[in-house]
LUMSERO-888455 format. One line per 4 residues: number of its first residue (from 1); their letters; for each residue x, y, z of C-alpha. Coordinates in Angstrom, 1 decimal. Each point is the difference from the previous one (the first is absolute). Layout:
BEGIN
NUM> a> X Y Z; ...
This chain:
BEGIN
1> mttr> 160.0 140.0 110.1; -2.5 -0.1 -2.8; 0.9 -3.6 -0.7; -0.5 -1.1 3.5
5> igsl> -3.5 1.8 0.2; -1.0 -1.6 -3.3; 1.1 -3.5 1.3; -2.1 0.6 3.1
9> arsf> -3.1 1.0 -2.0; 0.4 -3.2 -2.2; 0.3 -2.2 3.1; -3.1 1.6 1.5
13> fslq> -2.1 -0.4 -3.1; 1.2 -3.6 -0.7; -2.1 -3.0 0.9; 2.0 -0.6 3.1
17> grll> -0.4 3.7 1.0; -3.7 -0.1 -0.7; -0.4 -3.3 1.9; 1.9 1.4 3.0
21> tglv> -1.9 3.1 0.0; -3.3 -1.9 -0.4; 1.0 -2.3 3.1; 0.9 3.2 2.0
25> mtwl> -3.1 1.7 -0.9; -2.1 -3.0 0.7; 1.5 -0.1 3.4; -0.5 3.6 0.7
29> vtvg> -3.6 -0.2 -1.3; -0.7 -3.1 2.1; 1.4 1.6 3.1; -1.9 3.2 -0.8
33> avlm> -3.2 -1.9 -0.5; 0.5 -1.8 3.1; 0.5 3.1 2.0; -2.9 1.7 -1.8
37> lawq> -2.1 -2.9 1.0; 1.2 0.1 3.5; -0.7 3.8 0.1; -3.5 -0.6 -1.5
41> fgkd> -1.0 -2.8 2.4; 1.8 1.6 2.9; -2.0 3.1 -0.6; -3.2 -1.9 -0.1
45> lvde> 0.8 -1.8 3.2; 1.0 3.3 1.8; -3.1 1.7 -1.3; -2.2 -2.8 1.2
49> anla> 1.4 0.1 3.5; -0.1 3.7 0.2; -3.6 0.0 -1.4; -1.0 -2.4 2.8
53> hlry> 1.5 2.3 2.5; -1.9 3.1 -1.5; -3.1 -2.0 0.0; 0.2 -0.6 3.7
57> esql> 1.3 3.5 0.8; -2.7 1.7 -2.1; -2.8 -2.1 1.8; 1.3 0.8 3.5
61> iand> 0.0 3.8 -0.9; -3.5 -0.2 -1.7; -1.4 -1.9 3.0; 1.3 2.5 2.3
65> lteq> -1.3 3.1 -2.0; -3.3 -1.8 -0.3; -0.3 -0.5 3.7; 0.8 3.7 0.6
69> vdrr> -2.6 1.1 -2.5; -2.6 -2.4 1.5; 0.7 1.2 3.6; -0.5 3.6 -1.1
73> lral> -3.2 -0.6 -1.9; -1.4 -2.1 2.9; 0.8 2.8 2.4; -2.0 2.4 -2.4
77> erle> -2.9 -2.5 -0.1; -0.1 -0.1 3.8; 0.1 3.8 0.1; -2.8 0.2 -2.5
81> rslr> -2.2 -2.3 2.2; 0.8 2.1 3.0; -1.3 3.1 -1.8; -3.3 -1.4 -0.9
85> gvep> -2.9 2.0 1.7; 2.4 2.8 1.1; -1.5 3.5 -0.6; 2.1 2.1 -2.5
89> eels> 0.9 2.6 2.6; 1.5 -2.9 2.2; 2.1 -1.5 -2.7; 3.1 2.0 0.6
93> erla> -0.1 -0.9 3.7; -0.5 -3.6 -0.7; 2.7 -0.1 -2.6; 2.4 1.7 2.4
97> shqv> -0.4 -3.0 2.4; 1.8 -2.2 -2.6; 3.4 1.8 0.2; 1.6 -3.4 0.1
101> llew> -0.7 -0.4 -3.7; 2.4 2.8 -0.9; 2.8 -2.5 0.6; -1.1 -1.5 -3.3
105> fegl> -1.4 3.0 -1.8; 1.1 3.5 -0.7; -3.5 1.2 0.5; -3.7 -1.1 0.1
109> mvte> -3.1 1.5 -1.5; -3.8 -0.6 -0.1; -2.4 1.0 -2.8; -3.7 0.3 -0.4
113> adgr> -1.8 -1.8 -2.8; 0.4 3.0 -2.2; 3.8 0.1 0.4; 0.5 2.8 2.3
117> vmad> 2.6 -0.4 2.8; -1.8 0.1 3.3; 3.0 -0.7 2.3; 3.8 -0.7 -0.2
121> lpei> 2.8 -1.0 2.3; 2.3 1.9 0.6; -2.1 2.9 -0.9; 1.5 2.0 -2.8
125> pgra> -1.5 3.3 -1.0; -1.9 -0.3 -3.3; -0.5 -3.7 0.1; -3.3 0.1 1.8
129> glet> -2.7 0.9 -2.3; 2.1 -1.1 -3.1; -2.0 -1.3 -2.9; 1.2 -3.5 -1.2
133> aete> -3.1 -1.0 -2.1; 1.9 0.4 -3.3; 3.0 -1.8 1.1; 1.0 -3.4 -1.6
137> yfnr> 0.2 -1.8 3.3; -3.3 1.3 1.5; -1.9 -1.1 -3.2; 1.7 -3.3 0.1
141> vrhs> -1.0 -0.7 3.6; -3.5 1.4 -0.4; -0.7 -2.5 -2.7; 1.9 -3.0 1.4
145> pwpy> -0.7 -1.0 3.5; 3.5 -1.2 0.7; 3.2 1.5 1.4; 2.2 1.8 -2.5
149> vsrp> 3.5 1.3 -0.2; 0.4 3.2 -2.2; 2.7 0.9 -2.4; 3.0 1.8 1.6
153> ftgr> -0.1 3.8 0.4; 2.0 2.7 1.5; -1.1 1.4 3.4; -0.8 3.7 0.1
157> vsgd> 1.4 0.5 3.5; 2.9 -2.6 0.2; 1.0 0.0 -3.7; 0.5 -3.8 0.3
161> slvl> -1.4 -2.8 -2.2; -3.2 -1.3 1.5; -2.8 -2.5 -0.6; -3.5 0.0 1.3
165> mlvp> -1.4 -3.3 1.6; -3.7 0.3 -0.1; -3.1 -1.9 1.1; -3.6 0.8 -0.6
169> rfde> -2.3 1.3 2.9; -3.4 -1.3 0.4; -2.9 1.2 2.1; -2.2 -2.2 2.2
173> qgsf> -2.1 -0.9 -3.0; 3.0 -1.2 -2.0; 0.0 2.9 -2.5; 3.1 1.7 -1.0
177> agiv> 0.8 2.9 2.2; 3.6 1.1 -1.0; 3.5 -1.3 0.4; 2.6 -0.4 2.7
181> ggmv> 3.5 0.5 -1.3; 3.6 -0.2 1.5; 3.0 1.6 -1.7; 3.1 -2.2 -0.1
185> nlsh> 3.3 1.8 -0.4; 2.1 -2.0 -2.7; 3.1 2.2 0.6; 0.4 0.0 3.8
189> ggmf> -2.7 -2.5 1.3; 0.8 -3.5 1.1; -1.6 -1.7 -3.0; 3.2 -0.5 -2.0
193> rrle> 2.6 0.6 2.8; 1.1 -3.5 0.0; 0.4 -0.2 -3.8; 2.6 2.8 0.0
197> airl> 2.2 -2.3 2.2; -0.3 -3.0 -2.2; 3.3 -0.8 -1.9; 0.1 -2.4 -3.1
201> geng> 3.8 0.0 -0.7; 1.5 3.3 -1.3; -2.5 1.0 -2.4; -3.3 -2.0 0.8
205> yvsv> -3.0 2.0 1.3; -3.6 -0.1 0.8; -2.8 2.4 -1.4; -3.6 0.5 0.3
209> ltag> -2.5 1.2 -2.6; -3.7 0.6 -0.5; -1.9 -2.1 -2.5; 0.0 3.3 -2.2
213> gell> 3.8 -0.1 -0.1; 0.7 2.8 2.4; 3.0 -0.5 2.3; -0.6 -0.1 3.7
217> fhpr> 3.2 -1.1 1.4; 3.5 -0.1 -1.4; 3.3 -0.3 2.1; 1.5 3.3 0.5
221> rypr> 3.4 -1.3 -0.8; -1.0 -0.8 -3.7; -0.9 2.7 -2.5; -3.4 0.0 -1.7
225> vsgv> -0.3 -0.2 -3.8; -2.9 1.8 -1.6; -2.1 -0.3 3.2; 0.6 -3.7 0.3
229> dsfd> 2.9 -2.1 1.2; 3.2 -0.7 -1.9; -1.1 -3.5 -1.1; -3.3 0.6 -1.5
233> dsea> -0.9 -2.9 -2.5; -3.1 1.4 -1.8; -1.5 -3.4 -0.9; 0.5 -1.7 3.4
237> lela> -1.1 3.2 1.8; -3.2 0.3 -2.1; -1.0 -3.7 0.8; 0.7 0.6 3.7
241> llgw> -2.2 3.2 -0.1; -2.8 -2.1 -1.4; 0.2 -2.5 2.8; 2.8 -2.4 -1.0
245> eget> 2.4 -1.5 2.8; 3.2 -1.7 -0.8; 3.7 0.3 -0.7; 1.7 0.8 -3.3
249> vang> 3.4 0.8 -1.5; -0.7 3.4 -1.9; 1.7 3.0 -1.4; -0.6 3.2 1.7
253> agdt> 1.1 3.7 -0.8; 3.1 0.0 -2.3; -0.5 -3.7 -0.8; 1.5 -1.0 3.3
257> palm> -1.1 -3.6 0.8; -1.2 -0.7 3.4; -1.9 -2.7 2.0; -3.4 1.3 1.0
261> ayrq> -2.7 -1.4 2.3; -3.6 1.5 0.2; -2.5 -0.5 2.8; -3.5 1.7 0.4
265> iwpa> -1.2 1.8 3.2; -3.7 -0.5 -0.8; -1.6 2.1 2.7; 1.8 3.2 -1.2
269> dwvv> 0.3 -1.0 -3.7; 3.9 0.4 0.2; 2.7 -2.1 -1.5; 3.2 -0.9 1.6
273> kval> 3.0 -0.3 -2.3; 3.4 -1.5 1.2; 2.9 0.4 -2.5; 3.5 -1.4 -0.1
277> pqaq> 2.4 0.9 -2.8; 0.9 -3.1 -2.0; 3.6 1.1 -0.3; 0.4 0.0 3.8
281> vqep> -1.4 -3.5 0.1; 2.2 -1.4 -2.8; 3.3 1.8 0.9; 1.6 -2.9 2.1
285> lgdf> -0.9 -2.5 -2.8; 1.7 2.3 -2.6; 3.1 0.3 2.0; 0.3 -3.8 0.3
289> lirl> -0.3 -0.6 -3.8; 2.5 2.7 -0.8; 2.7 -1.6 2.0; -1.0 -3.4 -1.5
293> wwaw> 0.4 1.4 -3.5; 3.5 1.1 0.7; 0.9 -3.5 1.3; -1.3 -1.6 -3.2
297> lvla> 1.7 2.5 -2.2; 3.4 -0.9 1.4; -0.7 -3.7 -0.3; -0.9 0.6 -3.7
301> mlll> 3.4 1.6 -0.8; 1.7 -3.0 1.5; -2.2 -2.3 -2.1; 0.8 2.0 -3.2
305> vtmr> 3.6 -0.8 0.2; -0.7 -3.8 0.5; -2.6 -0.1 -2.9; 2.4 1.8 -2.5
309> wlvq> 2.6 -2.7 0.4; -2.6 -2.8 -0.5; -1.7 1.6 -3.1; 3.4 0.5 -1.7
313> rllk> 0.5 -3.8 0.2; -3.4 -0.9 -1.1; -0.4 2.4 -3.0; 3.3 -0.4 -1.9
317> plhr> -1.4 -2.8 -2.3; -2.9 2.1 -0.9; 1.7 2.9 -1.8; 0.3 -1.9 -3.3
321> lerq> -3.6 -0.7 0.1; -0.7 3.7 0.9; 1.8 1.1 -3.2; -2.0 -2.3 -2.3
325> iaqv> -3.4 0.9 1.4; 1.1 3.7 -0.6; 0.8 -0.8 -3.6; -3.4 -1.7 -0.5
329> gagk> -1.6 3.1 1.5; 1.9 2.2 -2.4; -1.1 -2.1 -2.9; 3.7 -1.2 -0.9
333> rryl> -1.0 -3.7 0.5; -3.3 -1.8 -0.1; 0.6 -2.7 2.6; 2.5 -0.9 2.8
337> elst> 2.9 -2.3 -1.1; 1.7 -0.7 3.4; 2.5 -2.7 0.2; 0.7 -0.8 3.7
341> smqe> 0.5 -2.9 2.2; -2.3 1.5 2.6; -3.3 -1.8 -0.2; -2.0 2.9 1.6
345> lsqv> 1.3 2.5 -2.6; -1.0 -2.3 -2.9; -3.5 -0.4 1.5; -0.2 3.7 0.2
349> assf> 1.1 0.5 -3.6; -2.4 -2.7 -1.2; -3.0 1.5 1.9; 0.8 3.5 -1.4
353> nrle> 0.1 -1.4 -3.7; -3.3 -1.8 0.6; -1.7 3.1 1.3; 1.4 2.1 -2.9
357> rerl> -1.6 -2.5 -2.5; -3.3 0.1 1.8; -0.1 3.7 0.2; 0.6 0.3 -3.8
361> tale> -2.8 -2.6 -0.6; -2.4 1.9 2.4; 0.6 3.2 -1.8; -0.9 -1.5 -3.4
365> nlrd> -3.2 -1.7 1.4; -0.9 3.4 1.6; 0.1 1.8 -3.3; -2.2 -2.7 -1.6
369> rqaf> -2.6 0.2 2.9; 0.1 3.9 -0.2; -0.9 -0.2 -3.8; -2.8 -2.5 0.8
373> ldav> -1.3 2.3 2.8; -0.1 3.1 -2.1; -2.0 -1.8 -2.8; -2.6 -1.2 2.5
377> lgst> -0.4 3.3 2.0; -0.4 1.9 -3.4; -2.8 -2.1 -1.3; -2.2 -0.6 3.2
381> plgm> -3.1 2.2 0.2; 0.5 0.3 3.9; 1.9 3.1 1.3; 3.4 -1.3 1.2
385> fvad> 3.4 1.5 1.0; 3.4 -1.3 0.9; 2.4 1.4 2.6; 3.5 -0.9 1.0
389> lkgh> 1.1 -1.0 3.5; 0.5 3.6 1.0; -3.7 0.9 -0.8; 0.8 1.9 -3.2
393> vnyl> -2.9 -0.4 -2.4; 1.8 -0.5 -3.3; -2.9 -1.5 -2.2; -3.7 0.6 -0.5
397> npsl> -1.9 -2.0 -2.6; -2.2 1.7 -2.6; -3.3 -0.9 1.9; 1.3 1.7 3.2
401> lell> 1.1 3.0 -2.1; -3.4 0.4 -1.5; -1.7 -0.6 3.3; 2.0 2.8 1.9
405> gfdv> 0.1 2.4 -3.1; 3.8 -0.3 -0.3; 2.2 0.1 -3.0; 3.1 -2.3 -0.7
409> mtta> 2.4 2.5 1.3; -1.6 -0.1 3.5; 2.5 -0.3 2.8; -0.2 -1.7 3.5
413> rdww> -0.2 3.6 1.6; -3.0 0.9 -2.1; -1.8 -3.1 1.4; 0.6 1.0 3.7
417> erih> -1.0 3.7 -0.6; -3.4 -1.2 -1.5; -0.9 -1.8 3.2; -2.6 2.1 2.0
421> pddr> 1.9 2.0 2.7; -2.1 -1.7 2.8; 1.1 -3.4 -1.2; 3.6 0.6 -1.1
425> egtq> 1.8 -0.2 3.4; -1.8 -3.2 1.1; 0.6 -1.6 -3.5; 3.7 0.9 0.2
429> dmwr> 0.3 -1.5 3.6; -1.6 -3.2 -1.2; 2.1 -0.2 -3.1; 3.2 0.3 2.0
433> htla> -1.3 -2.7 2.3; -0.5 -2.2 -2.9; 3.4 0.7 -1.3; 1.7 -0.8 3.3
437> tgsd> -1.9 -3.2 0.7; -1.0 -1.4 -3.4; -3.7 -0.2 1.2; -2.8 0.6 -2.5
441> fvrq> -1.1 3.6 -0.6; -3.9 0.4 0.0; -1.5 3.5 0.3; -3.0 2.0 -1.2
445> lrfl> 0.8 3.7 -0.9; -1.3 3.0 -1.9; 2.0 0.9 -3.3; -0.1 3.4 -1.6
449> rpdg> 0.0 -0.4 -3.8; 1.6 2.8 -2.1; -3.4 0.7 -1.4; -1.4 1.0 3.5
453> vtlw> -2.0 -3.3 0.5; 0.5 -1.6 3.5; 0.1 -3.8 -0.1; -0.2 -2.6 2.9
457> vevh> 2.4 -2.7 -0.9; 1.2 -3.3 1.8; 3.7 -0.8 -0.2; 1.2 -3.5 0.7
461> asqv> 3.9 -0.5 -0.4; 1.8 -3.2 0.7; 3.7 -0.9 0.1; 1.3 -2.0 -2.9
465> kgnd> 2.7 -2.6 0.7; 2.5 -2.1 -2.1; 1.9 -2.9 1.4; -1.4 1.1 3.4
469> qplg> 1.6 3.5 -0.4; -2.1 3.1 -0.3; 0.1 1.7 -3.4; -2.4 2.8 0.4
473> fvgm> -3.7 0.7 0.4; -3.0 -0.4 -2.3; -3.2 1.8 0.7; -3.6 0.3 -1.3
477> vkdi> -2.2 3.1 0.0; -3.8 -0.2 -0.2; -2.6 2.8 -0.3; -2.4 -0.3 2.9
481> terr> -1.5 3.6 -0.2; -3.6 -1.3 -0.5; 0.2 -2.5 2.8; 1.3 2.6 2.4
485> qqea> -2.8 2.5 -0.8; -2.6 -2.8 0.5; 1.5 -0.9 3.4; 0.0 3.7 1.1
489> lqrw> -3.6 0.3 -1.0; -1.0 -3.1 2.0; 1.9 1.3 3.1; -1.9 3.3 -0.2
493> eaeh> -3.4 -1.7 -0.5; 0.7 -2.3 3.0; 0.1 2.9 2.4; -2.4 2.6 -1.5
497> dplt> -3.8 0.4 -0.2; -1.2 -0.1 -3.7; -2.9 2.4 0.6; 2.0 3.0 1.7
501> glln> 3.6 -0.8 -0.8; 0.7 0.3 3.7; 1.7 -2.7 2.1; -2.1 -3.0 0.8
505> rrgf> -0.2 -1.7 3.4; 3.1 -2.1 -0.6; 2.2 2.7 -1.2; -1.0 2.4 2.8
509> errl> 0.6 -2.6 2.7; 3.5 -0.6 -1.3; 0.8 3.6 0.3; -1.6 0.2 3.4
513> eeal> 2.3 -2.9 1.1; 3.0 1.8 -1.4; -1.0 3.1 2.0; -0.4 -1.9 3.2
517> aeya> 3.3 -1.6 -0.5; 1.6 3.3 -0.5; -1.6 1.5 3.1; 1.2 -2.9 2.1
521> ktgt> 3.5 0.4 -1.4; 0.4 3.8 0.1; -3.1 1.4 1.6; -1.1 1.7 -3.0
525> psvl> -3.6 1.1 0.5; -2.9 -1.0 -2.4; -3.7 0.5 0.1; -2.8 -2.1 -1.4
529> ilfd> -3.4 1.4 -1.2; -2.8 -2.4 -0.7; -3.6 1.2 -1.3; -2.8 -1.0 -1.9
533> ldhf> -2.6 1.9 -2.0; -3.2 1.3 1.8; -3.1 -0.1 -2.0; 1.5 -2.1 -2.7
537> kpin> -2.6 -2.7 -0.2; -2.8 2.1 -1.5; 2.4 0.9 -2.8; 0.3 -3.7 -0.8
541> degg> -3.6 -0.9 0.5; -1.6 3.1 -1.8; 2.5 0.9 -2.6; 1.6 -3.5 -0.7
545> hamg> 3.4 -1.4 0.3; 1.4 2.0 -2.7; -0.7 3.2 1.9; 1.3 -1.5 3.1
549> deml> 3.2 -0.8 -1.8; 0.2 3.5 -1.4; -0.2 1.2 3.7; 2.7 -2.2 1.1
553> rrva> 2.3 1.2 -2.7; -0.7 3.6 0.7; 0.7 -0.5 3.7; 3.2 -1.9 -0.8
557> qvva> 1.1 3.0 -2.2; -0.7 2.6 2.7; 1.8 -2.0 2.8; 3.0 -0.8 -2.1
561> wevr> 0.3 3.8 -0.8; -0.5 1.3 3.5; 2.7 -2.3 1.6; 3.8 0.3 -0.2
565> rsdh> 1.9 -1.8 -2.8; 1.6 -2.2 2.5; -3.3 -1.2 1.5; -1.7 -3.3 -1.0
569> varq> -3.7 0.0 -0.9; -2.0 -3.3 -0.4; -3.3 -1.2 -0.6; -0.6 -2.8 2.6
573> ggde> -3.1 -1.3 -1.9; -3.6 1.2 -0.6; -0.1 3.6 1.3; 2.8 -0.4 2.6
577> favl> 3.1 2.1 -0.6; 3.4 0.3 1.9; 2.8 2.4 0.1; 3.5 -0.5 1.5
581> lpsc> 2.0 3.1 1.1; 3.6 -0.8 0.4; 2.1 2.4 2.1; -3.0 1.7 1.3
585> tlkq> -1.2 1.1 3.4; -3.4 -0.5 1.3; -0.7 3.6 0.0; 1.1 0.3 -3.5
589> agei> -2.2 -2.9 -1.0; -3.0 1.5 1.6; 0.3 3.0 -2.1; 0.5 -2.0 -3.2
593> aesl> -3.1 -2.2 1.0; -2.1 3.2 0.3; 1.3 1.3 -3.3; -1.1 -3.4 -1.5
597> rrav> -3.4 0.2 1.6; -0.7 3.5 -1.3; 1.2 -0.9 -3.4; -2.0 -3.2 -0.4
601> sevt> -3.1 1.7 1.3; -0.1 2.1 -3.2; 0.1 -3.0 -2.5; -3.4 -0.6 -1.6
605> vssa> -1.5 -2.3 -2.6; -3.4 0.5 -1.6; -2.6 -2.3 -1.6; -3.5 0.8 -1.4
609> gkvy> 0.3 3.5 1.3; 1.0 -1.0 3.6; 3.4 1.0 1.3; 1.6 -2.4 2.5
613> sitl> 2.8 0.8 2.4; 1.9 -1.8 2.8; 1.8 0.6 3.2; 2.8 -1.7 1.9
617> smgv> 0.0 -1.7 3.5; 3.8 -0.1 0.5; 2.1 -1.7 2.6; 3.5 1.0 0.6
621> talq> 2.8 -1.8 2.1; 3.7 0.1 0.2; 2.5 -2.9 0.3; 0.7 -0.6 3.8
625> egdd> 2.3 -1.9 2.2; -1.3 -3.6 0.3; -1.3 -0.2 -3.6; 1.6 -3.3 -0.9
629> siep> -2.1 -0.5 -3.3; -2.3 2.1 -2.1; -3.2 -1.7 1.3; -0.2 2.2 3.2
633> vlar> 0.8 3.3 -1.9; -2.9 -1.0 -2.6; -2.3 -0.8 2.9; 0.7 3.2 1.8
637> adqa> -0.6 2.2 -3.0; -3.1 -2.1 -0.8; -1.5 0.5 3.2; 0.6 3.8 -0.1
641> syqa> -1.8 0.0 -3.4; -3.0 -1.9 1.5; -0.1 2.6 2.9; 0.0 2.8 -2.7
645> kaag> -2.9 -1.6 -1.7; -1.8 -0.5 3.4; 0.6 3.7 0.9; -2.0 1.2 -3.1
649> rntv> 2.5 -0.6 -2.9; 1.9 2.5 -2.0; 2.4 0.4 2.9; 3.7 -1.1 0.9
653> viaa> 0.8 -2.1 3.0; 3.6 -0.3 1.2; 0.9 -3.1 1.8; 2.9 0.7 2.4
657> sded> 0.2 -3.6 1.4; -1.9 -3.2 0.0; -2.3 1.1 3.0; 0.1 3.9 -0.8
661> lvds> -2.1 1.3 -2.9; -0.1 3.6 -0.2; -2.4 2.0 -2.2; 1.8 2.7 -1.9
665> lw> -1.2 3.5 0.0; -0.4 0.2 -3.9
């Protein structure tokens, strides 16, 4: 039994056995690769077809919901127009004449301009007289003359999930007079009734969310996960909540892949999501490929028997050649000495012997070149290093050791650990890319010497080849610390005012453009303050430019001290200054501007016994919708500054919009 097992093992590990195994494995790998490619391409085709279906389905659903929201908002607008000029005591009676709207709404209400509920339908105790002035939805409608759909909330009476659809009321003069609102029942109303009946296979579904990510509708037959549906892909969902529409294949809760389509319901600021599990879509394709795999496996077994017989006939003359090659490998002979009438085997033996002679010659030449290279690298004054094809630095010449403060015992690990932590990861990634592709390595990085000095060095490494074969890498290291310091100083001077050290116009406008881009992308509020110095001309005329420059420096110090560290202060030119307040509301900016005005009013300079002081005429404006460049923002703030000066100076004017300049109460 043991003899038979040994015989089978020798047969398996023989050239014949390895060749048969290789052929079989090649067949299996080929079949497997074909099946994998068929699976991959088939998945893509199936996904594309189903994404097209989801695109059509989601658009139909979104159009239907948009029409339902529009009809309800238009009904509220007609109701608002019918209530104009109606006396407060007649509102309840007039509202009761619109009972038909209760088909669409759970209830209706009308408020005064101060937010107090004047009438409701149906009448519910405690609702009339209710104060809504502090609610989010009332403030939203009061400041925006457009219809608005509120966030979902739980009804006090029904306990159901509701939303308020609101339109502003206007009096006969066109002034804001309150709101007209209708409550829509999300749980039992007709808004989402048709969505519950939609079937997308066994596990597909439709859900509706607010732009804030709150779930409005989810099919009752599916459980919710963390308040959202069971296929919640955070990246795609975040894009959809920001206004994106489209289709994607994404991972949801539990890394479950699904096909998803998002559409916007713009009048209500809602998002429709249609999801279809990818496994459900691809299940028929998987079943087909599994059956195909078994068919090919049976065919492979039949081919194995046939190939074994053919290989036995072809490989018998090669056994002698195999034994001699093994002897050369073991060092028992130097060259092959094969006597055979088979011309092919003679050619193989001759080629093998020729390659062996070339290998020995190449090794000898390589040793000579290595000795020459060591002599060159050791005598050059330029810092140089040598690395092998795996990237291990195995030689640093004396000039490089001196530059980096290393000794002769330095290892490759010491080299990497001395690279500045902020530059180390990027340098290692680029070095790995050079090793993989053979391309040049060129990088500027910071190096920490053992004596605590930080150097900026430029490293340039290239691959070295011999007989068109890569041998390793040779690199040069150059000290560029002084050049980097000069470049940093030039960059600072290009964007800063030499007198005050504040940003100049160029540097400030670049930061204002960045703030405007961030506002357009994420809605992050920012506020701009422009001001110049009142009564500054007498200081220059009577005290001279030196005293004027001293006043400008003192003002710059006070302003920079008063604002936040994240704010940007600039001297635009002459006595004109600007302050950019990122992530700041208009109300906060007004308080900051007043603080600046008071602080600067206490700054004085004196000459010839006369004390000079200045005040500020300040214009304040926030970034707004429609600001497509910095020019409108600057113009708005500049206009507010001029109005502050015209109003008697030493005051703050807040510009709420291009046509609306509001004097502050400071």
